[in-house]
TORNU-259267 format. One line per 4 residues: number of its first residue (from 1); their letters; for each residue x, y, z of N, C-alpha, C, CB. Coordinates in steps of 0.1 Angstrom, whole numbers, plus 2048, in hexadecimal, padded with zeros to 3 digits. Glycine has a CB too. Example, Ala and Ser with C-alpha at 12.3 -4.5 7.8 and 13.67 -1.06 7.14 Angstrom:
1> AS> 884 7C7 84E 87B 7D3 84E 884 7DF 84E 871 7D3 85A  880 7EA 847 889 7F5 847 881 800 84F 88D 7FA 839
This chain:
1> MDPR> 806 7F4 7FF 801 803 800 80C 810 7FC 7FC 806 80F  7FF 816 7FB 80C 824 7FD 80A 825 806 80C 833 7F9  81A 82B 808 811 834 81C 810 842 822 81A 82F 82A  80E 847 80D 809 855 812 7F7 852 813 80E 864 804
5> RRQE> 7F3 848 806 7E2 84A 80A 7E5 842 81F 7D3 83A 7FA  7ED 835 820 7EC 82D 82A 7ED 83D 833 7F7 820 82B  7F7 840 83C 7F1 84F 83F 7E6 855 83B 7F7 857 83C  7DC 85A 834 7D0 85E 831 7C2 854 838 7D1 85D 822
9> LTRY> 7CC 84B 834 7BB 83C 83D 7C2 844 84E 7C1 81A 83B  7CC 844 851 7CD 844 866 7C6 850 861 7E1 847 875  7CA 85B 85D 7CE 867 860 7B5 869 863 7DC 871 84F  7AC 865 85A 7A4 86A 85A 79E 85B 85E 7A1 872 84D
13> GAPA> 79D 84D 85E 79C 83D 865 79C 83C 86F 7A4 835 862  7A9 844 87B 7A9 83E 887 79B 847 88E 7BA 840 88F  79A 850 88C 78E 856 891 785 851 898 787 85B 88A  785 856 88B 778 848 87F 771 83B 886 782 83D 872
17> AFLA> 778 83A 887 77C 829 892 77D 828 89D 789 821 891  77D 834 8A8 77D 83B 8B5 769 83E 8BD 787 84C 8B1  76B 842 8AE 761 850 8AE 753 844 8B0 761 85D 89A  754 83A 8A9 74D 82E 8A2 74B 826 8B1 758 825 895
21> AVTI> 75B 820 8B5 756 81B 8C0 752 821 8CD 75C 814 8C2  757 82B 8D2 751 837 8DB 742 836 8D9 757 846 8D5  737 838 8CD 729 839 8CB 722 82A 8CF 726 83F 8BC  727 81E 8CC 724 80F 8CC 72A 80D 8DF 72F 804 8BD
25> AVIL> 733 814 8E9 733 811 8F4 725 81A 8F7 741 812 8FA  722 826 8F3 714 82D 8FA 70D 82A 8F6 711 839 8FB  70B 823 8EA 6FF 81A 8E8 6F7 80C 8F1 704 814 8DB  708 806 8F4 709 7FA 8FC 706 800 90E 71B 7F2 8F9
29> IKAG> 709 809 90F 706 80B 920 6FD 80E 924 70B 812 927  6F3 819 91A 6E5 817 91D 6DD 811 918 6DF 820 91D  6DB 808 90F 6D9 7FC 90D 6D5 7F6 919 6E4 7F6 908  6E2 7F7 922 6E3 7EB 92C 6DB 7F3 93D 6F9 7E5 92E
33> LNDG> 6DD 800 93A 6D7 806 946 6CA 802 942 6DA 817 94A  6C0 805 93D 6B2 80B 933 6A9 7FF 932 6B6 810 920  6B9 7EF 92E 6AA 7E0 93A 6B2 7DF 946 6A6 7C8 932  6BA 7E6 949 6BD 7DA 959 6AC 7E4 969 6DB 7E1 964
37> SGST> 6A5 7EE 95D 697 7EB 96C 68B 7E5 963 68F 800 977  687 7D8 966 67A 7D8 95E 66F 7E0 968 673 7C7 959  671 7E4 977 666 7E8 979 662 7F6 972 666 7E8 986  656 7FB 97E 64E 803 96F 649 80F 979 63D 7F8 964
41> ATVG> 651 81C 97C 64F 826 986 642 82D 982 65C 82F 988  63D 82D 98C 632 835 994 630 842 99E 62E 82E 998  62B 84C 99E 629 857 9AC 618 858 9AB 633 86C 9A9  619 850 9B7 606 84F 9BB 604 854 9C7 5FF 83E 9BD
45> LLPT> 5F5 85E 9C5 5F4 867 9CD 5FB 874 9D5 5F1 862 9D1  605 875 9CA 607 883 9D3 609 892 9CC 615 881 9DB  5FD 899 9D6 5FA 8A8 9D4 603 8B0 9C3 602 8B1 9E5  5F2 8B4 9BA 607 8C0 9B3 5FA 8CB 9B4 616 8BC 998
49> TVST> 60D 8D1 9B5 60D 8DF 9B7 60C 8E6 9B1 614 8E3 9BA  600 8F6 9B0 5FE 8FE 9A1 601 90A 9A9 5EC 8FF 997  610 915 9A3 612 91C 9AD 60E 928 9A7 61F 91A 9B4  607 936 9A2 607 940 9A3 60B 951 9A9 602 93C 9A1
53> TTKL> 60D 957 99F 617 966 9A8 611 974 9A3 62B 968 9A2  60B 97A 9AB 608 981 99E 610 98D 9A3 5F7 985 999  615 997 9A1 613 9A0 9A3 614 9B0 9A0 614 99C 9A7  60E 9B7 9A9 604 9BE 9AD 60E 9CB 9B3 5F9 9B5 9B8
57> VLTG> 611 9D8 9A7 61B 9E0 9A8 60C 9ED 9A7 62A 9DE 999  615 9F6 9BA 609 A02 9B7 610 A10 9B2 601 A06 9C7  604 A14 9B2 609 A1F 9AE 605 A2F 9B4 606 A1E 9A0  60C A3D 9B3 60F A42 9BE 607 A44 9CB 613 A4B 9BA
61> PQAG> 605 A4F 9D3 605 A44 9E0 607 A3F 9E5 603 A3E 9E2  603 A35 9E3 604 A27 9E9 610 A1E 9DF 5F3 A1F 9E8  617 A27 9D9 625 A23 9CD 62A A15 9DB 637 A37 9C9  627 A06 9D1 634 A06 9DA 632 9F2 9CF 632 A09 9F5
65> TTTT> 633 9E4 9D2 62D 9D9 9CE 62E 9CC 9D7 633 9D6 9C2  61E 9C6 9D3 618 9BA 9E1 621 9B2 9CC 5FB 9B7 9EB  620 9A6 9D7 620 993 9D1 617 989 9D7 62F 98B 9D2  60C 98B 9CF 607 977 9D6 60A 971 9CF 5F7 96F 9D9
69> TTET> 60B 965 9D6 60D 954 9D3 603 951 9D5 615 94B 9DB  5FA 945 9D1 5F5 93A 9D0 5F1 932 9C9 5F1 93A 9D4  5F0 929 9D1 5F5 918 9D2 5E9 910 9D4 600 914 9DF  5E9 90B 9C3 5DB 902 9C1 5DE 8EC 9BF 5D3 90A 9AD
73> TTPG> 5DD 8E6 9C9 5DC 8DC 9CA 5D5 8D2 9C0 5DA 8DC 9D3  5DB 8C7 9BD 5D2 8BF 9BA 5CF 8AE 9BD 5D4 8C2 9AF  5CA 8B3 9CA 5C5 8A4 9D1 5C5 896 9CC 5B7 8A4 9D4  5CD 88B 9CE 5CD 87E 9C9 5CF 87D 9B5 5BE 878 9CF
77> AEYY> 5D7 884 9B1 5D9 881 9A5 5EC 876 9A4 5D8 891 99C  5E8 871 99C 5F5 864 997 5F9 868 98C 5F2 854 994  602 867 989 612 868 983 616 85D 97C 61E 869 98D  61C 858 970 625 853 96C 62A 850 965 625 851 96D
81> VVQS> 63E 849 96B 646 854 962 64A 849 95A 653 85F 969  64A 84E 948 644 847 93B 654 83B 93F 643 853 927  650 82F 939 65F 825 937 660 827 926 65F 811 93C  66D 81D 926 66E 818 917 661 80F 913 67D 80E 916
85> GDTL> 664 816 903 652 80B 8FB 645 816 8FF 64D 7F3 908  642 81A 90D 634 81B 911 62E 822 908 630 820 91C  622 824 903 616 82C 900 611 830 909 60D 827 8F9  60D 83A 905 5F8 842 908 5F3 836 909 5ED 84C 8F8
89> GSIA> 5EF 828 8FE 5E4 827 8FD 5EB 819 90D 5DC 825 8EC  5F3 816 90B 5FA 80A 917 5FB 810 91F 608 802 916  5FD 81D 924 5FA 826 92C 5EB 827 930 5FF 831 927  5E3 826 92B 5D1 826 931 5D1 819 932 5C2 82A 926
93> QKYK> 5D8 80B 927 5D7 800 933 5D7 7FA 940 5DA 7FC 933  5E5 801 940 5E9 801 94D 5DD 803 959 5F3 80A 94D  5D0 80F 95B 5CF 81E 964 5BF 818 95E 5D8 832 95F  5B8 80D 952 5AE 80E 94C 5AB 81F 94E 5A3 804 952
97> TTVD> 5AF 823 94A 5AD 82A 93C 5AB 82E 935 5AD 82A 937  5AC 83E 92F 5A5 83A 91C 5AE 846 915 58D 83E 917  5BA 849 910 5C3 84C 908 5BC 862 908 5C2 83E 8F8  5B3 863 901 5AB 870 902 5AE 873 916 596 86D 8FB
101> ELMT> 5AB 866 91D 5A7 86E 92E 5B8 870 931 59B 861 93E  5BC 86C 930 5CE 871 92E 5CD 87D 924 5D9 862 925  5CF 87D 918 5D2 887 914 5C8 89C 91A 5D0 87F 904  5BB 892 927 5B6 8A3 92A 5BF 8A2 938 5A0 8A8 92F
105> LNPG> 5C4 896 93A 5C7 8A0 948 5DD 8A0 945 5C0 892 95E  5E0 8A0 939 5EA 8A1 937 5E9 8AC 928 5F0 892 937  5E7 8B6 92A 5E5 8C1 91C 5F5 8C0 916 5DF 8D5 921  5FC 8C7 90C 603 8C4 909 608 8BC 90A 605 8C9 909
109> TDPT> 60C 8B3 908 612 8A3 907 60F 89E 8F7 609 897 913  61D 89E 8F1 61A 896 8E8 614 88B 8E7 622 895 8E4  60F 881 8E2 607 874 8DE 614 86D 8DC 5FA 874 8CF  61B 871 8D6 626 866 8CA 631 86E 8CF 623 867 8B4
113> ALHI> 638 875 8D8 642 879 8D9 64A 87A 8EB 63E 884 8D1  643 869 8EC 63F 868 900 64F 862 90C 62E 854 902  65C 86D 909 666 86A 90E 668 85D 919 669 876 911  675 858 91B 679 84F 928 671 85A 934 68E 84D 929
117> GQRI> 670 852 940 66E 861 94A 66B 86F 949 677 863 94F  663 86F 940 652 873 945 654 878 94A 647 86D 949  646 87D 94F 639 87B 95F 630 884 956 63F 884 975  61F 876 95A 61A 87B 94F 60C 879 95D 61C 871 93C
121> RVK> 60A 880 95A 5F9 880 967 5EC 870 964 5EB 895 95F  5E9 867 968 5E0 85D 969 5DA 863 96A 5DF 853 96F  5D5 866 978 5C7 867 97D 5C6 872 985 5C3 85A 985
């Protein structure tokens, strides 16, 4: 083999082989970490707290700022932590509800793009 050609292969081939090895190692580690847990995580009966802060600015002789905070809780709310392979349909079956009900409880959730570790309300 021509020495110049060999040097060129070494120059570009070594970093490419290194990147491929690192990518494979990361994929294997992630797969090992995800497959090791066969349990589903459910968080239940935790109150949901919604905080609202209102700022009132007074002018004139009573100038100043007043801040009011209001908290609202949802007793009995139950949440599910999305696991690998979950769909809204499979979660609805686990909790004996419908996908429509889950969508009502979780406005803004994209049913086609659930993420592992995402918390969704089920009750």
